[in-house]
C-alpha positions as CSV (number, residue, x, y, z in Angstrom):
1,M,75.8,64.5,-56.8
2,Q,77.0,61.6,-54.4
3,T,74.5,60.1,-52.3
4,V,75.3,58.7,-49.0
5,Y,72.8,55.4,-48.0
6,M,73.2,52.1,-46.8
7,I,73.7,49.2,-49.0
8,R,71.5,46.1,-48.9
9,A,72.2,42.8,-50.0
10,K,70.1,39.8,-50.6
11,I,70.8,36.5,-48.7
12,S,72.6,34.1,-51.0
13,H,71.8,31.0,-52.0
14,A,73.5,28.2,-50.1
15,S,74.7,24.8,-51.2
16,Q,73.7,22.0,-48.9
17,E,77.8,21.4,-48.0
18,I,77.9,25.0,-46.6
19,L,74.7,24.4,-44.4
20,A,75.9,21.2,-43.1
21,N,79.7,22.7,-42.3
22,K,77.6,25.8,-40.7
23,V,75.3,23.2,-38.7
24,Q,78.6,21.4,-37.3
25,L,80.2,24.3,-36.4
26,Q,77.5,25.7,-34.4
27,R,76.8,21.8,-32.9
28,K,80.7,22.3,-31.8
29,K,80.4,25.7,-30.1
30,I,77.1,24.8,-28.5
31,S,78.8,21.6,-26.9
32,K,81.9,23.5,-25.4
33,Q,79.7,25.8,-23.9
34,N,77.9,23.4,-22.2
35,Q,80.7,21.8,-20.9
36,I,81.9,24.7,-19.4
37,I,78.6,25.3,-17.8
38,N,78.7,21.9,-16.2
39,I,82.3,22.7,-14.6
40,L,80.7,25.9,-13.3
41,Q,77.9,24.3,-11.6
42,D,80.0,22.7,-8.5
43,Q,81.5,26.6,-8.2
44,L,78.0,28.0,-8.2
45,Q,76.4,25.6,-5.9
46,Q,79.1,26.0,-3.4
47,K,78.5,30.0,-3.5
48,V,74.7,29.5,-2.8
49,E,75.6,27.2,0.0
50,D,77.9,29.9,1.6
51,E,75.4,32.7,1.2
52,K,72.2,31.3,2.2
53,E,70.2,32.7,5.3
54,A,67.5,30.7,7.2
55,V,64.1,32.2,7.0
56,S,60.7,31.6,8.9
57,D,58.4,28.9,8.0
58,D,55.7,30.8,6.1
59,L,58.3,32.2,3.3
60,G,59.5,28.7,3.3
61,Q,56.8,27.2,2.3
62,I,56.5,29.9,-0.4
63,A,59.9,29.0,-1.5
64,Q,59.2,25.5,-1.6
65,E,55.9,25.9,-3.8
66,I,57.3,28.2,-6.6
67,A,60.3,25.8,-6.7
68,N,57.9,22.5,-7.2
69,R,56.0,24.7,-10.0
70,V,59.5,25.5,-11.6
71,T,60.2,21.7,-11.0
72,K,57.1,21.0,-12.8
73,N,57.7,23.2,-16.0
74,E,55.2,25.7,-14.7
75,I,57.1,28.8,-14.5
76,D,59.3,29.6,-17.7
77,I,62.9,30.8,-16.6
78,S,64.4,30.3,-20.0
79,S,64.5,34.5,-20.2
80,F,66.6,35.0,-17.5
81,S,70.4,35.1,-17.4
82,P,72.1,31.8,-17.5
83,I,73.8,32.2,-13.9
84,F,70.6,32.9,-12.1
85,Q,68.8,30.2,-14.2
86,E,71.5,28.0,-12.4
87,L,70.7,29.6,-9.3
88,I,67.0,28.6,-9.0
89,R,67.7,24.9,-10.5
90,I,70.3,24.4,-7.5
91,Q,67.3,26.1,-4.9
92,C,64.8,24.0,-6.5
93,N,66.6,20.9,-5.9
94,Q,67.3,21.6,-2.3
95,A,63.9,23.3,-1.4
96,T,62.5,20.1,0.4
97,K,65.8,19.6,2.4
98,G,65.4,22.6,4.8
99,I,64.4,26.2,5.0
100,R,67.8,27.9,4.0
101,Y,67.6,29.8,1.0
102,H,69.8,32.3,-0.9
103,P,68.3,35.9,-0.6
104,M,68.1,36.7,-4.5
105,F,66.0,33.4,-4.9
106,L,63.8,34.2,-2.3
107,R,63.0,37.4,-3.7
108,W,62.4,36.2,-6.8
109,A,59.9,33.2,-5.4
110,I,58.1,35.4,-3.6
111,S,57.5,38.1,-6.2
112,V,56.3,35.2,-8.2
113,Y,54.3,33.9,-5.4
114,S,52.8,37.3,-4.6
115,R,52.7,38.6,-8.2
116,G,53.4,41.9,-7.2
117,G,56.4,41.1,-5.4
118,L,57.7,42.2,-2.0
119,L,59.9,45.4,-1.2
120,W,63.1,44.6,1.0
121,S,64.5,46.6,3.6
122,Q,67.6,46.7,4.2
123,R,67.3,48.8,7.2
124,D,64.3,46.8,8.6
125,N,65.9,43.4,7.5
126,R,62.2,42.5,6.4
127,Y,59.7,42.9,3.4
128,V,58.0,45.9,3.9
129,G,55.8,46.3,0.9
130,Y,54.5,45.0,-2.7
131,L,56.9,45.9,-5.7
132,D,57.5,44.0,-8.9
133,F,60.6,41.7,-9.0
134,E,61.4,43.9,-12.3
135,D,62.1,46.9,-9.9
136,E,65.0,45.1,-8.0
137,K,67.0,44.4,-11.4
138,K,70.0,46.6,-10.1
139,E,70.5,44.6,-6.9
140,L,70.2,41.2,-9.4
141,Q,72.6,43.0,-11.6
142,S,75.1,43.2,-9.3
143,F,74.7,39.9,-7.8
144,M,75.4,38.4,-11.3
145,M,78.5,40.5,-11.9
146,K,80.0,39.5,-8.5
147,C,79.2,35.7,-9.4
148,E,81.1,36.1,-12.9
149,K,83.8,37.9,-11.2
150,E,84.5,35.3,-8.4
151,L,83.8,32.4,-11.2
152,Q,86.1,33.8,-13.3
153,E,88.7,34.0,-11.2
154,E,88.3,30.2,-10.6
155,L,88.4,29.4,-13.7
156,Q,91.9,30.9,-14.3
157,V,93.1,28.8,-11.3
158,E,92.1,25.8,-13.5
159,N,93.8,27.1,-16.5
160,L,90.1,26.8,-18.5
161,P,89.6,28.9,-21.9
162,N,88.1,32.3,-20.6
163,S,86.9,33.4,-24.1
164,I,84.3,30.1,-23.9
165,Y,83.1,31.4,-20.2
166,S,82.6,34.9,-21.8
167,D,80.6,33.7,-24.6
168,S,78.4,31.6,-22.1
169,Y,78.0,34.2,-19.5
170,Y,78.8,38.0,-20.5
171,G,75.9,40.0,-21.9
172,I,75.9,43.6,-23.1
173,N,74.7,44.4,-19.7
174,T,77.8,44.3,-18.3
175,L,79.2,46.7,-19.9
176,T,79.2,50.5,-19.2
177,A,78.2,53.3,-21.3
178,H,81.7,54.3,-21.4
179,E,83.3,50.8,-22.2
180,I,80.8,50.6,-25.1
181,N,81.8,54.6,-26.1
182,K,85.4,53.4,-26.2
183,I,84.1,50.5,-28.6
184,L,82.2,52.6,-30.7
185,F,85.2,55.1,-31.3
186,Q,87.4,52.4,-32.0
187,L,85.1,50.7,-34.7
188,A,85.0,54.1,-36.1
189,A,88.7,54.5,-36.2
190,N,89.0,51.1,-38.2
191,L,86.4,52.1,-40.4
192,K,87.9,55.5,-41.3
193,C,91.3,53.4,-42.7
194,L,88.7,51.7,-44.9
195,G,87.2,55.3,-45.9
196,I,83.8,55.0,-44.2
197,H,83.3,57.9,-41.9
198,T,81.5,57.3,-38.8
199,C,80.4,60.3,-37.0
200,G,77.7,59.6,-34.5
201,S,75.5,57.1,-32.2
202,I,71.7,56.7,-32.1
203,C,70.1,56.2,-28.7
204,D,66.1,56.0,-28.0
205,G,66.1,57.2,-24.2
206,A,66.9,60.0,-22.3
207,G,68.4,58.0,-19.7
208,E,70.4,56.2,-22.2
209,N,71.7,59.3,-23.8
210,R,72.7,60.9,-20.4
211,N,74.8,57.6,-19.6
212,H,76.8,58.1,-22.9
213,I,77.1,62.0,-22.8
214,K,78.5,61.6,-19.3
215,S,81.2,58.9,-20.7
216,F,82.7,61.5,-22.9
217,D,81.2,64.9,-22.9
218,W,82.3,67.9,-24.9
219,W,83.4,70.3,-22.3
220,T,85.9,67.4,-21.0
221,S,87.5,66.7,-24.0
222,F,87.9,70.4,-25.2
223,W,88.9,72.2,-22.1
224,C,93.1,72.3,-21.8
225,L,95.3,73.5,-19.2
226,G,95.1,77.1,-18.7
227,D,91.3,77.4,-19.8
228,I,89.2,79.6,-17.4
229,V,86.1,77.8,-16.1
230,E,83.6,77.8,-13.4
231,V,83.7,75.7,-10.4
232,N,81.0,74.8,-7.6
233,I,82.7,75.5,-4.1
234,G,79.7,74.7,-2.4
235,K,76.1,75.0,-2.2
236,N,75.7,75.8,-6.1
237,N,77.8,78.7,-5.7
238,Y,80.1,78.9,-8.8
239,E,83.5,80.8,-9.2
240,K,86.0,81.5,-12.1
241,A,88.8,79.6,-12.2
242,K,92.3,78.3,-13.9
243,I,92.6,74.9,-14.9
244,M,96.0,73.8,-13.8
245,A,96.1,69.8,-14.2
246,T,94.0,67.0,-15.4
247,N,94.1,63.3,-14.6
248,L,94.3,60.8,-17.8
249,D,90.8,60.4,-18.1
250,H,89.9,64.1,-17.4
251,S,87.5,62.8,-14.7
252,K,89.2,64.9,-12.3
253,F,90.7,68.6,-12.7
254,T,93.0,70.6,-10.4
255,V,92.1,74.2,-10.4
256,R,92.9,77.5,-8.9
257,L,90.5,80.0,-8.1
258,L,91.1,83.7,-9.8
259,D,90.4,85.5,-6.6
260,P,93.8,86.1,-5.2
261,F,92.7,85.8,-1.6
262,F,92.2,81.6,-2.6
263,P,95.8,81.1,-3.9
264,D,95.7,77.3,-3.1
265,E,95.3,74.8,-5.9
266,F,92.6,71.8,-5.1
267,Q,91.0,68.8,-7.3
268,V,87.3,68.5,-8.0
269,N,85.3,66.0,-10.0
270,R,84.1,66.9,-13.5
271,N,80.5,67.5,-12.6
272,L,81.6,70.3,-10.4
273,L,83.1,72.5,-13.6
274,R,80.6,74.4,-16.3
275,Q,81.6,76.8,-19.2
276,P,81.8,80.5,-17.8
277,M,79.3,82.7,-19.5
278,P,80.6,85.6,-21.7
279,N,81.1,89.0,-19.9
280,K,78.8,91.9,-21.1
281,L,79.8,95.3,-21.2
282,D,76.4,96.9,-22.5
283,W,74.6,96.6,-19.1
284,K,71.1,98.6,-19.2
285,I,68.2,99.3,-16.6
286,N,65.8,96.3,-16.0
287,D,68.6,93.8,-17.0
288,S,68.7,90.5,-15.3
289,C,72.0,89.5,-13.8
290,E,73.7,87.8,-10.9
291,F,75.3,90.1,-8.1
292,K,77.8,88.8,-5.5
293,N,76.7,90.1,-1.9
294,P,79.7,91.3,-0.2
295,E,78.5,90.2,3.1
296,D,78.3,86.4,2.3
297,N,80.4,86.4,-0.6
298,K,77.8,84.4,-2.8
299,W,75.8,85.1,-6.3
300,H,72.2,86.2,-6.1
301,L,69.8,87.1,-8.7
302,A,69.5,90.9,-9.4
303,I,68.2,93.1,-11.5
304,I,70.0,96.5,-12.5
305,T,67.4,99.4,-11.2
306,N,69.3,102.5,-12.5
307,I,72.8,103.9,-13.7
308,D,73.6,107.3,-12.8
309,K,75.7,109.9,-14.8
310,S,79.4,108.7,-13.1
311,Q,78.4,105.2,-14.4
312,T,77.8,103.7,-10.8
313,F,75.3,101.1,-11.3
314,F,72.4,100.7,-8.6
315,V,71.6,96.7,-8.5
316,T,68.6,95.2,-6.0
317,I,68.9,91.7,-5.0
318,L,65.4,89.9,-5.8
319,S,65.8,87.9,-2.8
320,T,66.3,90.3,0.2
321,K,65.2,93.6,-1.9
322,K,68.5,95.4,-0.7
323,E,70.2,97.7,-2.8
324,W,73.5,98.0,-3.5
325,K,75.9,100.6,-5.8
326,V,78.7,99.2,-7.9
327,A,81.2,101.4,-9.6
328,I,81.9,100.6,-13.4
329,T,85.5,99.4,-12.5
330,S,84.5,96.8,-10.4
331,L,81.4,95.8,-12.7
332,N,82.9,92.5,-13.7
333,L,84.0,91.6,-10.2
334,Y,80.5,92.2,-8.8
335,I,77.9,91.5,-11.9
336,R,77.6,89.0,-14.3
337,L,75.0,87.2,-16.5
338,P,72.6,85.0,-15.2
339,Y,73.7,81.2,-16.5
340,N,72.0,80.0,-19.2
341,S,72.7,76.1,-19.9
342,Q,71.3,76.7,-23.1
343,I,74.2,78.9,-24.5
344,H,76.9,76.1,-23.7
345,W,74.3,73.1,-24.5
346,M,76.7,70.4,-25.8
347,N,75.2,67.3,-24.7
348,H,74.8,66.2,-28.3
349,K,78.4,66.1,-28.9
350,T,82.0,65.1,-27.8
351,I,85.4,64.4,-29.4
352,N,86.5,60.7,-30.4
353,P,89.8,60.3,-28.7
354,I,91.1,58.1,-31.1
355,T,90.6,59.9,-34.4
356,G,90.1,63.7,-32.8
357,T,86.8,64.2,-34.9
358,P,83.9,65.2,-33.7
359,W,81.0,62.8,-32.3
360,Y,77.4,63.3,-32.3
361,F,74.8,61.5,-29.9
362,I,71.4,61.7,-31.4
363,S,68.2,60.6,-29.9
364,D,66.0,58.5,-32.3
365,P,63.6,60.8,-33.7
366,T,60.9,58.2,-34.2
367,H,61.0,57.6,-30.6
368,V,60.6,61.0,-29.8
369,F,57.9,61.6,-31.6
370,K,56.2,59.2,-30.0
371,K,57.0,60.5,-26.7
372,L,55.4,64.0,-28.2
373,R,52.2,62.0,-28.7
374,N,52.3,60.3,-25.3
375,N,52.8,63.4,-23.3
376,L,49.8,64.9,-25.4
377,S,47.7,62.0,-24.1
378,K,48.4,62.9,-20.8
379,S,47.5,66.4,-20.9
380,H,44.4,67.6,-18.9
381,I,42.7,64.5,-19.2
382,G,40.6,65.1,-15.9
383,E,41.7,62.2,-14.3
384,G,42.9,63.5,-11.0
385,K,46.4,64.5,-9.8
386,G,48.2,61.6,-10.7
387,R,52.0,61.7,-11.4
388,N,51.8,61.2,-14.9
389,I,49.0,63.7,-15.6
390,R,50.3,66.7,-17.2
391,E,48.6,70.4,-17.8
392,I,50.6,71.4,-21.0
393,M,50.1,75.4,-21.7
394,I,51.1,77.4,-24.5
395,D,50.1,81.2,-23.6
396,G,47.5,80.7,-21.3
397,K,46.0,78.3,-23.7
398,E,45.3,74.3,-22.9
399,V,47.3,71.8,-25.0
400,S,44.6,69.2,-24.3
401,W,44.2,65.4,-25.2
402,R,40.1,65.9,-24.9
403,H,40.7,68.0,-28.1
404,V,42.1,65.3,-29.8
405,Q,39.1,63.1,-28.5
406,G,36.9,65.4,-29.6
407,V,37.6,65.1,-33.1
408,Y,37.3,61.2,-32.6
409,D,33.6,61.9,-31.2
410,Y,32.5,64.4,-34.1
411,S,33.7,61.5,-36.5
412,C,31.7,59.0,-34.9
413,R,28.5,61.2,-34.6
414,N,28.9,62.3,-38.8
415,K,30.4,59.2,-40.1
416,T,29.5,60.4,-43.6
417,A,32.2,63.4,-43.1
418,K,35.5,61.4,-42.2
419,I,37.8,64.2,-41.3
420,S,40.3,62.1,-39.8
421,R,42.1,58.5,-39.5
422,L,41.4,58.2,-35.6
423,T,39.7,55.1,-34.3
424,K,39.2,54.0,-30.6
425,R,43.0,52.7,-30.9
426,H,44.5,56.1,-31.4
427,I,42.3,57.5,-28.2
428,W,42.6,55.0,-25.6
429,L,46.2,54.0,-25.7
430,T,47.6,50.7,-24.4
431,S,51.3,49.7,-23.7
432,W,51.3,48.3,-27.2
433,S,49.4,51.2,-29.0
434,K,51.8,53.6,-27.5
435,M,54.8,51.7,-29.4
436,R,53.1,52.0,-32.9
437,V,54.1,54.9,-34.6
438,D,51.9,54.6,-37.2
439,L,49.1,55.7,-34.8
440,A,51.4,58.4,-33.7
441,E,51.5,60.0,-37.3
442,Q,47.8,59.7,-37.7
443,T,47.2,61.7,-34.4
444,L,49.6,64.5,-34.6
445,S,48.8,64.7,-38.4
446,K,47.8,67.8,-40.5
447,D,43.9,66.3,-40.6
448,V,43.6,66.5,-36.9
449,E,44.6,69.7,-36.9
450,N,42.7,70.9,-39.6
451,A,39.6,69.1,-38.1
452,M,40.1,70.9,-34.7
453,E,39.8,74.1,-36.6
454,M,36.7,73.2,-38.5
455,I,34.6,71.8,-35.3
456,D,32.8,74.8,-33.9
457,E,33.1,73.7,-30.7
458,L,36.9,73.1,-30.9
459,K,38.1,75.8,-33.0
460,E,38.2,78.7,-30.4
461,I,39.5,76.7,-27.4
462,S,42.0,74.3,-29.3
463,A,44.4,77.0,-30.8
464,G,47.4,75.8,-28.3
465,T,46.9,72.1,-29.4
466,R,46.6,72.8,-32.7
467,E,50.3,74.7,-32.4
468,F,51.6,71.7,-30.5
469,I,50.7,69.2,-33.1
470,N,51.6,71.7,-35.8
471,Y,55.2,71.7,-34.8
472,S,55.4,68.2,-34.0
473,Y,53.8,67.3,-37.3
474,L,57.1,69.2,-39.0
475,Y,59.2,67.7,-36.8
476,R,58.1,64.0,-37.8
477,Q,58.0,65.0,-41.7
478,I,61.3,66.6,-41.5
479,F,62.9,63.5,-40.2
480,H,60.7,61.2,-42.1
481,S,61.8,62.6,-45.5
482,K,63.3,60.3,-48.2
483,K,64.2,63.6,-50.3
484,P,67.9,64.1,-49.7
485,L,69.5,67.1,-48.2
486,E,72.2,68.4,-50.7
487,N,73.8,71.7,-49.1
488,L,73.3,73.5,-46.0
489,A,70.9,76.0,-47.7
490,D,68.1,73.2,-47.5
491,S,65.0,75.3,-45.9
492,R,64.4,72.2,-43.6
493,L,67.3,72.7,-41.9
494,Q,66.2,76.4,-41.1
495,T,62.4,74.8,-40.3
496,L,64.3,72.3,-37.7
497,K,66.1,75.5,-35.8
498,E,62.5,77.4,-35.8
499,I,61.1,73.8,-34.2
500,R,63.9,74.0,-31.6
501,D,64.0,77.6,-30.7
502,W,60.0,76.7,-30.4
503,F,60.4,74.3,-28.0
504,V,63.2,76.1,-26.0
505,I,60.8,79.3,-25.8
506,R,57.6,77.3,-24.4
507,D,60.1,75.5,-21.8
508,N,61.3,78.7,-20.7
509,Q,57.9,80.3,-20.3
510,K,56.5,77.0,-18.0
511,T,55.5,78.0,-14.5
512,S,55.8,74.6,-13.4
513,T,57.1,71.4,-14.7
514,M,53.5,70.0,-15.2
515,N,53.0,73.0,-17.5
516,W,55.1,71.2,-20.4
517,I,56.4,68.6,-21.6
518,S,58.6,65.9,-19.5
519,P,62.3,67.0,-19.3
520,Q,62.9,63.6,-20.4
521,C,61.0,64.1,-23.9
522,Q,62.4,67.8,-24.1
523,F,66.4,66.4,-23.5
524,D,65.6,63.8,-26.3
525,L,63.8,66.3,-28.8
526,L,66.5,69.1,-28.8
527,L,69.1,66.1,-28.7
528,S,67.8,64.6,-31.7
529,I,67.7,68.1,-33.6
530,Q,71.2,69.8,-32.1
531,G,73.0,66.7,-33.2
532,F,71.4,65.9,-36.6
533,L,72.0,69.8,-37.5
534,D,75.6,69.8,-36.3
535,M,76.3,66.6,-37.7
536,V,74.8,67.6,-41.2
537,K,77.0,70.8,-41.1
538,D,80.2,68.4,-40.2
539,I,79.4,66.3,-43.1
540,F,78.6,68.9,-45.7
541,T,81.9,70.6,-44.5
542,L,83.9,67.3,-45.4
543,Y,82.0,66.2,-48.2
544,P,80.4,69.3,-50.0
545,D,78.9,66.9,-53.0
546,V,77.2,64.3,-50.8
547,T,73.7,64.0,-50.2
548,I,71.7,62.9,-47.3
549,E,68.3,61.5,-46.3
550,P,67.2,62.2,-42.8
551,C,65.1,59.0,-42.6
552,R,68.2,57.2,-42.6
553,V,68.6,59.0,-39.0
554,S,66.5,56.2,-37.3
555,Q,66.5,52.7,-35.6
556,D,63.7,50.9,-37.4
557,M,65.7,49.2,-39.8
558,L,67.9,47.7,-36.7
559,E,64.8,47.2,-34.7
560,G,63.3,45.5,-37.6
561,L,66.0,42.9,-37.7
562,F,66.0,42.7,-34.0
563,G,62.0,42.0,-33.9
564,T,62.6,39.3,-36.6
565,I,65.2,37.8,-34.3
566,R,63.4,37.9,-31.3
567,Q,60.2,36.5,-33.1
568,L,62.2,33.5,-34.0
569,G,62.8,32.9,-30.2
570,R,59.2,32.9,-29.3
571,D,59.9,35.3,-26.6
572,S,59.0,39.2,-26.3
573,S,60.8,40.0,-23.3
574,T,64.4,41.1,-22.6
575,Q,66.8,38.1,-23.7
576,T,70.3,37.4,-22.4
577,L,73.1,37.1,-24.5
578,K,72.9,33.5,-24.9
579,G,69.4,32.9,-25.6
580,Y,69.7,35.8,-28.4
581,G,72.6,34.3,-29.6
582,Y,70.4,30.9,-30.0
583,A,67.6,33.2,-31.8
584,L,70.2,34.7,-34.2
585,N,72.0,31.2,-34.9
586,K,68.1,30.1,-35.9
587,F,67.6,32.9,-37.7
588,Q,70.7,32.3,-39.8
589,I,70.1,28.7,-40.4
590,T,66.3,29.3,-41.2
591,S,67.5,31.9,-44.2
592,L,69.9,29.6,-45.2
593,V,67.6,26.6,-45.5
594,T,65.2,28.9,-47.4
595,A,67.7,29.9,-49.8
596,E,68.7,26.2,-50.3
597,M,64.8,25.3,-50.9
598,K,65.1,28.5,-53.6
599,S,67.9,27.1,-55.2
600,V,66.6,23.6,-55.5
601,N,63.1,24.9,-56.9
602,Y,64.6,28.0,-59.0
603,G,67.9,26.7,-59.7
604,T,71.8,27.8,-58.6
605,S,72.7,31.4,-58.1
606,N,76.1,32.8,-57.9
607,H,76.9,33.2,-54.3
608,T,80.9,34.1,-54.4
609,E,82.1,36.1,-51.5
610,M,78.8,36.0,-49.8
611,D,78.1,34.0,-46.7
612,L,76.5,33.8,-43.3
613,D,78.9,36.6,-41.8
614,Y,78.0,38.8,-44.6
615,L,75.6,41.3,-42.8
616,S,74.2,44.5,-44.9
C-alpha cells in the first residue's frame, strides 16, 4: 500500500557565509521598501489634507489628547496597516494646528478615548452610540483600498517600480475569495504537472466557506446550454426554465420559461437559479407537495387528500384549506415535490476550471468540534433570553450544559471517585479556553457521557445530552484518527454518513432556530463530512492503492507555524502583511542562527539543496 502523507524536513545547518548573504539581502529589501514609503508620504499627506473635515471643539480636544498619547508612544499602532499608521502620524503632527481632521482618524481616536467606540450615523451625520472600532473594519478596509488605488496610479505616473509598492502595501485582505480561489486552482494545476494531485481546500469558518463556495459553486460550473433549471421570477416563486446562454464567468444566465405563455428570454443572476427537483410518479394520499394555484399562478405547500378511481387527485392548500381537483394528465403541471435543498446540496464541491477536475471545500474538523462544544455550552444555562442562549432539544429531551456541570459538581463532592477530567476551565469558558481543543475533547468525551448515565440525579434527564455527546465524540475520533483509510469499505466512512444523517434529521425536527445548534455550525459540520466523504471517494477512484490519514485533514500544523511566527512578532492581534513578513524573516533568521550554533557545537552537517526557501 502507498500512503499519502506530508513530508517533514529538518532545518539544515547553515554556514556563516550563507547567513551573512541572507541578512544582507533582507537589509536591501527593507531599504527599498522604506524608500518607497518615504515617496508615498507626500501623496498620502495631500489626500488627508483634501479630505479633512471641521469638527467641534470637544471632538477636537479628544483628537489632540489621543495624538499626544501616540506621540509619547503610549498607544501602540504597530499592528495597523502601513497606510493607516501613516494617516495617524500625519494627523498627530498636525493635531495642534487646528480642528480639522480626517474622518477615519477621528473615528479611531474617539474609539480609543471612549474605550467603547462611537457609532457614526451617515443619515444623522453624527456619532449616535457606542461601538468598538473593530466593527468598522469594513469602512477602514474600503478607505485603505481607495488609498492604495490612488497612490498606485500616482506611482505609475512617476514610473516607480510597482513590485516594491505591492510588497509594502498590499495584504491578503485586499484579495477577494474569487481571486484566492483562482490562485489555488492555478497552483493545483502547476502541482499536477509535477505529479501531485491537489483536490481541495480547508477553511475554518462558515462565512469564509460561504464566500469561497459562492465564488465557484458546483451547479454554476455544471450547468450547460439547454439544461433545465428553476428560476425565481419574484417573491420566491420558482418556475422551470431552459438555459439559453451564459457569460464567461457564469455569473449571469439567459433563460426562457418552459411555460408557453412566456416565450421571451431574459437574463438573471446566478443566485436566482437552482437545480430542479426530480419528478415524482407514484403519489399517495397524505403526501406533501407543492400545488400551483390557478388563481394567482403561484406555488403553495399542499397535501394530497384523496385519489379517486378515475385517477383524479384531490389537493388541499395548507394556507387556505381550499381543495382542488387535478387530472392525472395535468399532474406534472400543477403538482411537484416540495423543494428539499439537501437533495441538491453541493456546497462542498466545485470544478477546478483550469484542470477540469472536482475541487472540494472542507471545514476544518477541529474548529467544527469546538463549535459543537460551544453550542452545547450555551444551551439551557438559565441566564435569560440573550441572543446567544440556545435551547437544544432532541425528541423532547433537553441537551443542556447543566448536565455537564452536574458531572463536575459530582466530581467535586466525591473527589475519591474521579470519573472525568472536568475542571473549572472546562465549565466556565473564556474566550481563550474556547480555543483549546483539549478542553473540548475532555468535555465531549465518553467519560462524561458514561458519568451522566452513572450519576442517579442525571441518568434520567441527560439522555438527550448523552446522545449529542456521543455523536460529537464519534465525529472527533474519526477525523482525529491516525489509522489510515485503505478503501471505501472502511466502517468509519459509514459511521460518518450516519453522523451526517443524524445531524440533518435533528435539524429538520427543530421547532425554532433556538432548538438546535447554530446554522453556521450545522453548515460547517455538513461541509466537513460531505466534503471529506466525496474527496475520499474521488481519491480512491483515481488511486486505488493509496491510504488516507483522516487526521491530516486539518489546519493544526499550519496554525502551529503561524503561532510560532506570531509569538516571535510579540503580537497576538491580526497583523499586516508587512508586519507578518518581518516576523517571518525573524523566524527564518532565528532558525539559521540556531542551526549555525549547533554546527559549531556538534560539527557541520550536510545541507546540500537545503536553504531558507525550502519549506516542508
